[in-house]
C-alpha positions, 0 to 999 in steps of 0.5 A: 163740262159744257155748262162750265164752258158757258159759265167761264165764257160769261165770266170772262166776257161779262160786259158782252153778257151784261149788254145781251141780258139787258136786251133780252130783259127789255124784249121780255118787258115789252111783251115777247116771251123768250126762253120760257120767261115771264114777268113776276108780280112787280111789273115795274123794273128800274134797272140801270144798264150801266151798273155791274151785275152779279151772277148767281148760278143755281142748280135745281134738282130733286124734291125735298123730303127732309128739309133740315138734312138737305139744307145741311147737304146744300150748305156743305156743297156750296161751301166747297164749290169754287164758283158761286153756285146755289143748290136748290130743290124744286120745292125751294125754287117754287116757293121763291117764284110767284106768278100773278 
């Protein structure tokens, strides 16, 4: 419930959130470690602070045992959920993250 309240606040106050997230991004790029952040392999970030942003909510949980069966379950979950939420396993997230 608390998480949905935070997401609701963000969606209702998107400009405030966008400005705040850009300040955090700039601090991380300048060398500060915030919220367990790290800079990926592409150190160059070209971002226009005035453009709209898209928020993708991701739930990470569990480990993959049967990728095909779990893919079908994730698809069913995502199609039936009202907020744009992606459901991922730790394995999927780790494949997407690359630290150099």
